[in-house]
N, C-alpha and C positions, 0 to 999 in steps of 0.2 A: 308736557302735553300742550299742543297748540290749541287755541280757542278762536272762535269767530269774533272779530272785533265788533263793537257796537256800530251800527250803521252800515254794516257790510251789505252789498247788494245781492249776495248769494241767496238763492231760495232756501227758506228754512222749513224745518219740520220738527216735530217732537216737543218735548217739554223738559223740565228739570229732572224728572225721574228717568226718562229715556237717556238723557245726556249722562246722568250719573251711572246708569247701567253700562253704557258704552265705555266710560272712563274706568269703571271698576273692572270690566272685562280686560282692558289693556293692562291694568295694574296686576290683576291675578295671573294673567298669562305671561307677564314680564316682557311684553312688547311695548314699544314706544311709537308715538305718532309725532313725527317731526316735520319741519320745513315751514313753508309759507303758503297761505291760502291765496287763491287768485282773487283780485279785487274787481270782480265783474259778475254780472248776473247770468251771463251765458258763457259756457265753456265746454269743450270736449276734454274729458279726462281719459288718459290712456294709462293702464296699469300693466306692469310686466315685472318679472317674467310670470307667466300664467302656467303653472305646472301641476296645480292641485285644486280640488274642490274646497280646501281650506282657505283659498284666496277669497272666496265669497264670504266666508265668516269674517275675515279681516276687513273686507269692504263694509259689511254690516256694522261691525264694531266701530269703524271710522265714521260711518254715517250717523250712528246714534251719538257717539262722543262729541261730534261737531254740530249736531242738530241741523244737518244740511239735507235738503231734499235732492235726491239723485234720481236719474232715470237710466234705464238700460233697455236695449232693443231685444225683442224676441218675436219669433214667428207668431202670427195672429192665432194660430191653433192653440197656443199655450194659454190664451185668454178667453177660453170658452168653458162653460160649465161652472161647477162649484169652486174651482180653484182660481177663477178669474179675478175676484176681488182681492184675494191674497197676493196674486202676482202684481196687480196694480198697486197695492199698498206698499210692496217692496220696491216700487219704482219702475215696474215693467211698462214698456211702451210697445204696443203691438205694431208689427210691420207686415204689410200685405205683400207677399212675394209674387202673387199671380196677377199683379196689375201692371199696366204699361209704365207707370211712374215708378222708377226703381227705388231701392232702399235709400240711396244717397239723397235723391230728390225729395222723398217722403220726409226724411229727417231734417233736411234744410227747411222744408215747409213748417215742421214743428218748431224749429228755432224762430222762424218768422212769426208764428202765431202766439208764442208764449212770451211773457215778460221776463221770465227767468228759466233757464234750463241747464242743468249740470248732467251731461250725458257721459256715462262711463262705458268704456269700450276696451276690450283686450285686442291689441293690434295683432297678436299671434292668431287669434280666432279659434284656438284650440288649446288643450293642455298638453298636447304632444310637441315634440321638438320640430321646429320649422326653420327653414333657411331664409325665408322671406316673410316679411309682415304683410298682412292685408292692408290695403291703402284706403279703404272706405272712410275710416275715421278722418284721414287727412283731407279727402275731398269734401266731407261734411263740414269740417272746420273752415277750410278755405272758402267754400261756397257760401257758408252762413256768415263769414266774416268774424269768426270768433277765435279766441286763442285756444291753444292746447296746453293742458296741465299734465305733465308726466308724473306718475306716482309709482315709485319702486317698492316692491314687496321683498325685502331682504331678510330671508329666513336665517342666515348666518349671524346677522347682527340683531335680529328680532326687531326690525324697524320698518314701519310704513312711512316712507319719506315723500313729502310733497315737494317737488322741484319747482323752480321758477317757471312761469308760463312761457310758452314758445309761440311766437307769431308766425304762422305759415307765410312763406314768401312767394309761393307759386312754383318754386323749384322742387318738384316732388322728390326726385332722387337725392338731391343734396340735403333737403330737410329731413327725409327719412333717415339718412345716414347720421345726421346730427342728433336726432332723437334716439336712435339706437345706441349711440355712444353713451348716453346718460345711463343706460342699463347694463353696460358692458361688464362691470365688476360686481353685479348684484346676483346673489345666490337665491334661486327659487327653492321651494320645498324639496323638489327633486332635481338637483343640479344637472343630472344627465339629460334632462329634457330642455335645457337652455342652450 
């Protein structure tokens, strides 16, 4: 089980209890959390393959086990009413879809405003099979000048693996191909959707 080293710039959350809860969930489920954490306060995390709602559970287990504060984007309608505080507590970041400033620009602005931000995105954008990834995550990372941390969810090996950070070069097609190659031999919960 990997741990966050002392002095890491990653934004933190939780306490010993929540960290122990996350580690216990990994142990009981016989999953492993492997790889290396990014040594930066700001990063775009992409996870794949995204084929099941169970991926969210693995993400929450990882967040608690590592005591890292994560953020994810959701339409602003999800952040109204009594569920709004819960959505924010789990890291939800509301995005206004009906404003002139698009999602990419709004998110780059969030990176600029914050001292630390770990934004988690599924490049597939859905749990269904896709032939092309959505590229918003790439434009956000490149525009904000932050690295991308690929995380694979390998159900065959029962492993959440953090891969080394990837620095966007500006070559969208080439960089996307290089990133997709990281996930080529990874089995999602429903392999027919990958």
